[in-house]
C-alpha positions as CSV (number, residue, x, y, z in Angstrom):
1,M,32.8,-3.0,-20.1
2,R,34.8,0.1,-19.6
3,E,34.6,1.1,-23.3
4,Q,30.8,0.5,-23.3
5,L,30.4,2.6,-20.2
6,V,32.4,5.5,-21.6
7,T,30.7,5.4,-25.0
8,D,27.2,5.3,-23.5
9,F,28.0,8.0,-21.0
10,D,29.3,10.3,-23.8
11,K,26.0,9.7,-25.7
12,I,24.0,10.7,-22.7
13,I,26.0,13.9,-22.1
14,S,25.7,14.9,-25.8
15,D,21.9,14.5,-25.7
16,S,21.5,16.4,-22.4
17,N,21.5,19.9,-21.2
18,F,23.5,19.2,-18.0
19,S,25.7,22.1,-16.7
20,K,29.5,21.8,-16.7
21,K,29.4,21.2,-13.0
22,D,26.8,18.4,-13.3
23,I,28.9,16.7,-16.0
24,E,32.0,16.9,-13.9
25,L,30.3,15.4,-10.9
26,K,28.8,12.6,-13.1
27,R,32.2,11.8,-14.6
28,I,33.6,11.5,-11.1
29,S,30.9,9.0,-10.3
30,L,31.5,7.1,-13.6
31,D,35.2,6.9,-12.8
32,K,34.5,5.5,-9.3
33,F,32.1,2.9,-10.8
34,I,34.6,1.8,-13.5
35,E,37.3,1.5,-10.7
36,D,35.1,-0.7,-8.5
37,G,32.8,-2.4,-11.0
38,F,29.7,-4.4,-9.9
39,P,29.9,-5.8,-6.4
40,T,30.9,-9.4,-6.0
41,K,31.0,-11.9,-3.1
42,K,34.4,-10.7,-2.2
43,K,32.7,-7.8,-0.5
44,E,31.3,-8.6,2.9
45,D,27.9,-6.9,2.2
46,W,27.5,-9.1,-0.9
47,K,28.7,-12.4,0.5
48,F,25.3,-14.1,0.2
49,L,24.0,-12.9,-3.2
50,D,26.3,-12.0,-6.1
51,I,24.8,-9.3,-8.3
52,N,27.7,-9.3,-10.6
53,R,27.2,-13.0,-11.3
54,A,23.4,-12.5,-11.6
55,I,23.9,-9.9,-14.3
56,E,26.5,-12.0,-16.2
57,K,24.3,-15.1,-16.0
58,N,20.9,-13.7,-16.6
59,I,21.6,-10.7,-18.8
60,G,25.1,-10.7,-20.2
61,E,26.2,-7.4,-21.8
62,L,24.3,-4.4,-20.6
63,D,23.5,-1.3,-22.6
64,F,23.8,1.8,-20.3
65,Y,22.5,4.3,-22.8
66,N,18.7,5.1,-22.8
67,D,17.0,7.5,-25.1
68,Y,14.4,9.3,-22.9
69,S,13.2,11.6,-25.7
70,F,10.3,9.3,-26.7
71,Q,7.2,9.4,-24.6
72,N,5.7,6.0,-23.5
73,K,2.0,5.4,-23.5
74,I,0.5,4.9,-20.0
75,D,-1.6,1.8,-19.7
76,T,-3.9,2.6,-16.8
77,S,-4.8,-1.1,-16.4
78,Y,-1.6,-1.4,-14.3
79,F,-2.9,1.2,-11.8
80,V,-4.0,-0.1,-8.4
81,K,-7.8,-0.3,-8.2
82,G,-10.0,0.6,-5.3
83,L,-7.5,2.9,-3.7
84,E,-7.5,6.6,-4.4
85,H,-4.0,7.8,-4.7
86,N,-1.5,10.3,-6.1
87,K,0.9,9.0,-8.8
88,I,4.4,9.2,-10.1
89,V,4.7,6.9,-13.1
90,F,8.0,5.6,-14.4
91,I,7.9,3.7,-17.7
92,N,11.2,2.2,-18.9
93,G,13.0,4.6,-16.6
94,R,11.3,7.8,-18.0
95,I,8.9,9.8,-15.8
96,E,5.6,10.0,-17.7
97,K,3.3,11.4,-15.1
98,I,3.4,13.3,-11.8
99,D,-0.1,13.7,-10.3
100,F,-0.8,15.2,-6.9
101,K,-4.3,16.4,-7.8
102,S,-5.7,15.1,-4.5
103,E,-3.5,17.5,-2.5
104,D,-3.2,21.1,-1.7
105,S,-0.8,22.4,-4.4
106,N,0.7,24.9,-2.0
107,K,1.8,22.2,0.4
108,I,3.6,20.0,-2.1
109,E,6.7,21.3,-3.9
110,I,8.1,19.3,-6.9
111,I,11.6,20.3,-8.0
112,E,13.2,19.0,-11.2
113,E,16.9,18.9,-11.0
114,S,19.9,17.0,-12.0
115,N,22.2,15.2,-9.5
116,L,24.0,18.3,-8.1
117,S,25.9,16.5,-5.4
118,N,28.0,13.4,-5.0
119,K,27.2,13.3,-1.3
120,F,26.5,9.5,-1.5
121,N,29.4,8.5,-3.7
122,N,31.1,6.4,-1.0
123,I,28.2,4.1,-0.2
124,N,28.8,1.6,-2.9
125,S,29.5,1.3,-6.6
126,L,25.9,1.0,-7.6
127,I,25.1,4.4,-6.2
128,N,28.0,5.7,-8.3
129,L,26.5,4.1,-11.3
130,N,23.2,5.7,-10.5
131,N,24.7,9.1,-10.0
132,A,26.5,8.8,-13.4
133,F,23.6,7.7,-15.5
134,A,20.4,8.9,-13.9
135,N,18.7,11.2,-16.3
136,K,16.8,13.5,-13.9
137,N,16.4,13.9,-10.2
138,Y,13.0,15.0,-8.8
139,K,12.8,16.3,-5.3
140,I,9.4,16.1,-3.5
141,N,9.1,18.5,-0.6
142,V,6.1,18.1,1.8
143,K,5.6,21.4,3.6
144,E,5.5,22.0,7.3
145,N,2.3,20.7,9.2
146,Y,0.9,19.0,6.1
147,S,-0.1,15.4,5.8
148,L,-0.9,14.0,2.4
149,K,-4.6,13.2,2.1
150,K,-4.0,10.2,-0.2
151,P,-1.1,7.8,-0.5
152,L,1.5,8.4,-3.2
153,I,2.1,5.4,-5.5
154,V,5.3,5.4,-7.5
155,Y,4.8,3.0,-10.4
156,H,7.9,1.3,-11.7
157,L,6.6,-0.1,-15.1
158,T,8.6,-1.7,-17.8
159,S,7.5,-2.9,-21.3
160,N,9.0,-5.3,-23.8
161,K,10.5,-2.4,-25.6
162,I,13.6,-2.6,-23.4
163,Y,16.0,-5.5,-23.3
164,K,19.4,-5.9,-21.7
165,K,19.2,-2.3,-20.5
166,N,20.5,-0.6,-17.3
167,I,17.8,1.8,-15.9
168,N,18.8,4.2,-13.1
169,L,16.2,6.1,-11.1
170,R,16.5,8.6,-8.3
171,L,14.0,10.4,-6.1
172,D,14.6,12.7,-3.1
173,F,12.0,13.4,-0.5
174,K,12.0,16.0,2.2
175,L,9.4,16.0,4.9
176,E,9.3,19.3,6.8
177,S,8.4,19.4,10.5
178,N,5.1,17.8,11.5
179,S,4.4,16.5,8.0
180,S,3.6,13.0,6.8
181,L,3.8,10.9,3.6
182,R,2.4,7.4,2.7
183,L,4.5,6.1,-0.2
184,I,4.0,2.8,-2.1
185,D,6.5,1.6,-4.6
186,Y,4.6,-0.7,-7.0
187,F,6.5,-2.8,-9.6
188,E,5.0,-4.1,-12.8
189,D,7.3,-5.7,-15.3
190,D,6.6,-6.8,-18.8
191,S,10.3,-6.7,-19.8
192,K,13.0,-9.2,-19.1
193,D,16.8,-9.3,-18.7
194,N,17.3,-5.7,-17.5
195,F,19.1,-4.3,-14.5
196,I,17.1,-1.6,-12.6
197,N,19.0,0.5,-10.1
198,I,16.9,2.7,-7.8
199,F,18.1,5.3,-5.2
200,Y,15.8,7.1,-2.8
201,N,16.9,9.7,-0.2
202,F,14.6,10.8,2.6
203,D,15.1,13.7,4.9
204,L,12.7,13.6,7.9
205,E,12.5,16.8,10.0
206,K,11.2,17.0,13.5
207,D,7.8,15.2,14.2
208,S,7.5,14.0,10.6
209,S,6.3,10.6,9.6
210,L,7.2,8.4,6.6
211,K,5.4,5.1,5.7
212,N,7.1,3.5,2.7
213,Y,5.7,0.2,1.3
214,K,7.5,-1.7,-1.5
215,I,5.6,-4.3,-3.5
216,D,7.5,-6.5,-6.0
217,H,5.0,-9.2,-6.8
218,K,4.8,-9.9,-10.5
219,D,6.9,-12.7,-11.9
220,N,9.7,-11.3,-14.1
221,K,13.3,-12.0,-15.2
222,N,14.8,-8.7,-14.3
223,V,17.7,-7.9,-11.8
224,K,16.9,-5.1,-9.4
225,Y,18.7,-3.1,-6.7
226,S,17.0,-0.5,-4.4
227,F,18.8,1.7,-1.8
228,N,16.8,3.8,0.7
229,N,18.8,6.4,2.7
230,I,16.7,7.8,5.6
231,D,17.9,10.7,7.8
232,Q,15.7,11.3,10.8
233,K,15.4,14.2,13.2
234,E,13.8,14.5,16.6
235,N,10.6,12.6,17.2
236,S,10.3,11.5,13.6
237,I,9.0,8.0,12.6
238,S,9.8,5.9,9.5
239,E,8.0,2.6,8.6
240,T,9.4,0.5,5.8
241,F,7.7,-2.6,4.5
242,I,9.1,-4.8,1.7
243,L,7.2,-7.5,-0.2
244,S,10.0,-9.3,-2.2
245,S,8.6,-11.9,-4.5
246,G,8.5,-11.2,-8.3
247,S,11.9,-10.5,-9.8
248,S,14.6,-13.0,-10.6
249,F,17.0,-11.1,-8.4
250,F,16.2,-8.2,-6.0
251,K,18.3,-6.7,-3.2
252,N,16.6,-4.0,-1.1
253,E,18.9,-2.0,1.2
254,V,17.9,0.4,3.9
255,N,20.2,2.8,5.7
256,C,18.6,4.7,8.5
257,D,20.3,7.4,10.6
258,L,18.4,8.2,13.8
259,N,19.9,11.6,14.5
260,G,17.2,13.1,16.7
261,K,16.0,12.1,20.2
262,Y,12.9,10.0,20.3
263,S,13.1,9.1,16.6
264,S,12.0,5.6,15.6
265,A,12.5,3.3,12.6
266,F,10.5,0.2,11.8
267,V,11.6,-2.2,9.0
268,N,9.4,-5.3,8.2
269,G,9.6,-7.6,5.2
270,I,8.4,-10.7,3.5
271,F,10.2,-13.0,1.1
272,K,7.9,-15.3,-0.8
273,L,10.0,-17.0,-3.4
274,E,10.2,-20.0,-5.7
275,D,11.6,-21.0,-9.1
276,F,15.3,-20.3,-8.3
277,K,14.8,-16.6,-7.4
278,N,17.4,-14.8,-5.3
279,H,16.4,-11.9,-3.0
280,E,18.0,-10.1,-0.1
281,I,17.1,-7.4,2.4
282,K,20.0,-5.6,4.1
283,T,19.5,-3.0,6.8
284,N,21.7,-0.6,8.7
285,I,20.0,1.2,11.6
286,N,22.3,3.7,13.2
287,H,21.3,5.0,16.6
288,L,23.3,8.2,16.8
289,T,21.7,9.9,19.8
290,E,19.9,9.0,23.0
291,N,16.3,7.7,23.3
292,T,15.9,6.2,19.9
293,K,14.1,3.0,18.9
294,S,14.2,0.5,16.0
295,Y,12.2,-2.7,15.3
296,Q,12.8,-5.2,12.4
297,L,10.9,-8.3,11.5
298,I,11.6,-10.4,8.3
299,K,9.8,-13.6,7.4
300,S,10.5,-15.9,4.5
301,V,8.7,-18.7,2.7
302,L,11.0,-20.3,0.2
303,G,10.2,-22.8,-2.5
304,E,12.1,-24.8,-5.1
305,G,15.7,-23.5,-5.7
306,S,15.0,-20.1,-4.2
307,K,17.5,-18.3,-2.0
308,A,17.0,-15.4,0.4
309,A,19.3,-13.5,2.7
310,Y,18.7,-11.0,5.5
311,Q,21.6,-8.9,6.8
312,G,20.4,-6.7,9.7
313,K,22.8,-4.4,11.6
314,I,22.0,-2.3,14.6
315,S,24.7,0.3,15.5
316,V,24.6,2.2,18.7
317,N,26.8,5.3,19.1
318,S,28.6,5.9,22.5
319,I,26.2,8.8,23.2
320,A,23.1,6.9,22.2
321,Q,22.0,5.9,25.7
322,K,18.4,4.5,26.2
323,T,18.5,2.9,22.8
324,D,15.9,0.2,22.2
325,G,16.7,-2.0,19.2
326,Y,15.2,-5.3,18.1
327,Q,15.5,-7.6,15.1
328,L,14.2,-11.0,14.2
329,S,14.1,-13.2,11.1
330,K,12.2,-16.4,10.6
331,C,12.1,-18.7,7.5
332,I,10.0,-21.6,6.3
333,L,11.9,-23.8,3.8
334,L,9.4,-25.6,1.6
335,D,12.0,-27.5,-0.5
336,K,15.4,-29.1,0.2
337,T,16.9,-27.0,-2.6
338,S,15.9,-23.7,-1.0
339,E,18.3,-21.7,1.1
340,F,18.1,-18.9,3.7
341,N,21.0,-16.9,5.1
342,A,20.8,-14.6,8.1
343,K,23.5,-12.3,9.4
344,P,22.2,-10.3,12.4
345,E,24.7,-7.8,13.9
346,L,24.8,-5.6,17.0
347,E,27.6,-3.0,17.3
348,I,27.1,-1.2,20.6
349,Y,29.3,1.4,22.2
350,A,26.8,2.6,24.9
351,D,26.0,0.8,28.1
352,D,22.4,1.8,28.9
353,V,20.7,0.1,26.0
354,K,18.2,-2.7,25.3
355,C,19.1,-4.5,22.1
356,S,18.4,-8.1,20.8
357,H,18.4,-10.2,17.7
358,G,17.4,-13.6,16.6
359,S,17.0,-15.9,13.6
360,A,15.3,-19.2,13.0
361,S,14.6,-21.4,10.0
362,G,13.0,-24.8,9.3
363,S,10.3,-26.7,7.5
364,L,6.6,-26.6,8.2
365,N,5.5,-28.3,11.4
366,E,4.2,-31.7,10.4
367,D,2.3,-32.1,13.7
368,S,0.4,-28.8,12.9
369,I,-0.4,-30.1,9.4
370,F,-1.6,-33.4,10.9
371,Y,-3.8,-31.6,13.4
372,L,-5.5,-29.5,10.6
373,M,-6.0,-32.6,8.4
374,S,-7.6,-34.4,11.3
375,R,-10.2,-31.6,11.2
376,G,-11.2,-32.4,7.6
377,I,-8.7,-30.1,5.8
378,N,-6.6,-31.6,3.0
379,Y,-2.8,-31.4,3.0
380,E,-2.4,-28.4,0.6
381,Q,-5.1,-26.4,2.4
382,A,-3.3,-27.1,5.7
383,K,0.0,-25.9,4.3
384,E,-1.7,-22.7,3.0
385,L,-3.3,-22.0,6.4
386,L,0.0,-22.3,8.2
387,I,1.9,-20.2,5.7
388,N,-0.8,-17.5,5.8
389,G,-0.7,-17.3,9.6
390,F,3.1,-17.2,9.5
391,L,3.1,-14.2,7.0
392,L,0.1,-12.4,8.5
393,D,2.1,-11.7,11.6
394,V,4.3,-9.4,9.6
395,I,1.5,-7.8,7.6
396,E,-0.4,-6.9,10.8
397,K,2.6,-4.7,11.7
398,I,1.6,-2.4,8.8
399,T,0.0,0.7,10.4
400,D,-1.9,1.9,7.3
401,S,-5.1,0.0,6.9
402,E,-5.5,0.7,3.2
403,T,-2.0,-0.5,2.3
404,K,-2.4,-3.5,4.6
405,N,-5.5,-4.6,2.7
406,L,-3.7,-4.0,-0.6
407,I,-0.8,-6.3,0.4
408,K,-3.2,-9.0,1.7
409,N,-5.1,-9.0,-1.6
410,T,-1.8,-9.0,-3.6
411,L,-0.7,-12.1,-1.7
412,G,-4.1,-13.7,-1.7
413,L,-3.8,-14.1,2.1
414,K,-6.8,-15.2,4.2
415,E,-7.1,-14.6,7.9
């Protein structure tokens, strides 16, 4: 793989206009990735799902070189209907459209830049891979005291033109003081056997608000990894929701640093899996100062051969008194071949805190099914009602009504 990486990297550099400094930084990232390789189960953070094995088994040899000089045609049939929104459209890893026409142009700044910093090099090898091969980095800056009028949907679209490719994407967001952003990541794949590696970085200034919703719903045979890094200042709020359902393999990772007093982070998610899919959500919520709050709720419904994992860690610094941290995971196993793994962690160095965690898994309650059937509902309908009620508990935590309805419709949930 080393020769392939070096060859593909040299092709990218020869086709680009990166500065000498950028090339040097990218080479450092490449060398770090070559040294570490894809993560395996030998690493504690990857003990439940092995992305290295998933790539070997599902894809085989990867091509790391992508020619971004050719424009892709945008098929608007993939766009979300009935919801007015701003757009960033990725097709096969290339940005084809940035549209903020619903907003005040003076309040949104879009900066196109290469990866000028290796600040995140020590997170893991997949971030190093992203730094080395990402073509462009766009920074979206929401100005002080401005709230976007419409949500921003980032479309992650792939076509059957790509096969056995590694796609690396990066976006940076800065929310200045008292600003807000509603962001929806929407995945639609017509490709198969690709590895898609996504890195987002969010800087939330004082009194700002981020609502980020990730929707992976369409059945596909790709392997995906997404890392969100969130840095929060005083009285800022982040809300992250993850619908993890469509891809063969998908690991979503969220690292949130609560650096300001009265800052809050909420992470909620749903696994709805079948057909031997492997998905994971991993969170690190770091309470670094006093009077901060976090809440996490993950629910899973797992069918034949599917496997899900949730690793949730709450860390409380010694000066982070008055911390309030909570996490809970629950799972319904619909088949004897399905599997759920939970690893809740509390690492607390302060004494005036309120932190708790819990996890539970099991099959559907047969008594509840029997009760519903005694009221004239057949077995399958009874199962559907119980599953809907189980999942709606998470969806009701979504604070944006438009997105809540979109996710309900996507899942076909009925109240």
